[in-house]
C-alpha positions in Angstrom: 36.2 -86.7 42.1 36.6 -85.1 38.7 39.3 -82.4 39.2 38.1 -80.3 36.3 34.1 -80.2 37.8 33.2 -77.2 39.2 33.1 -77.4 43.2 29.9 -75.8 45.1 32.3 -75.3 47.9 33.6 -71.5 47.2 37.2 -70.4 48.4 36.9 -68.6 51.8 37.5 -64.5 50.8 39.7 -63.8 53.9 43.0 -62.4 53.7 45.7 -61.6 56.1 47.0 -58.4 55.8 50.5 -57.3 56.2 49.7 -55.5 59.7 48.4 -59.2 60.9 44.8 -58.3 60.9 42.1 -60.1 58.5 39.9 -59.1 55.7 36.9 -60.4 54.5 36.0 -59.7 50.8 33.0 -60.2 48.6 32.7 -63.4 46.6 31.7 -61.5 43.6 33.7 -58.8 41.9 32.6 -55.2 40.9 31.8 -55.2 37.1 33.0 -51.8 36.9 36.1 -51.7 38.9 37.2 -55.5 38.9 37.9 -55.4 42.5 35.9 -57.1 45.2 33.7 -55.4 48.0 35.8 -54.8 51.4 33.2 -56.3 54.2 35.0 -55.8 57.2 38.7 -55.7 58.6 39.2 -57.8 61.7 41.7 -58.5 64.3 41.4 -62.5 64.4 40.9 -65.0 61.9 37.7 -66.4 64.4 36.3 -62.8 64.2 36.2 -62.9 60.1 34.8 -66.2 59.8 32.2 -65.0 62.3 31.3 -62.0 60.3 31.2 -64.2 57.2 28.8 -66.4 58.5 26.5 -63.7 59.7 26.6 -62.0 56.4 25.3 -65.6 54.8 22.7 -65.7 57.1 21.6 -61.9 56.3 21.5 -62.6 52.9 19.2 -66.0 53.3 16.7 -64.1 55.8 
C-alpha cells in the first residue's frame, strides 16, 4: 500500500481529557472558528465509541 495515498479510514475523533473522561469531536472543522464540534463527553471509551456509532447511523438514515 502506498503510504502517501489517502486512506478511507478516518482517525477516531475521541480524545482523553485531563479529567479522565473521553470527548467525541466532529470529524469536520467549523469554517468560521477552525474548531471541531463537541459531540459529547463520556466516562468511558466504550461509551464514546457507542455514541460515535449512533451518530454515524443517524447520519445515514
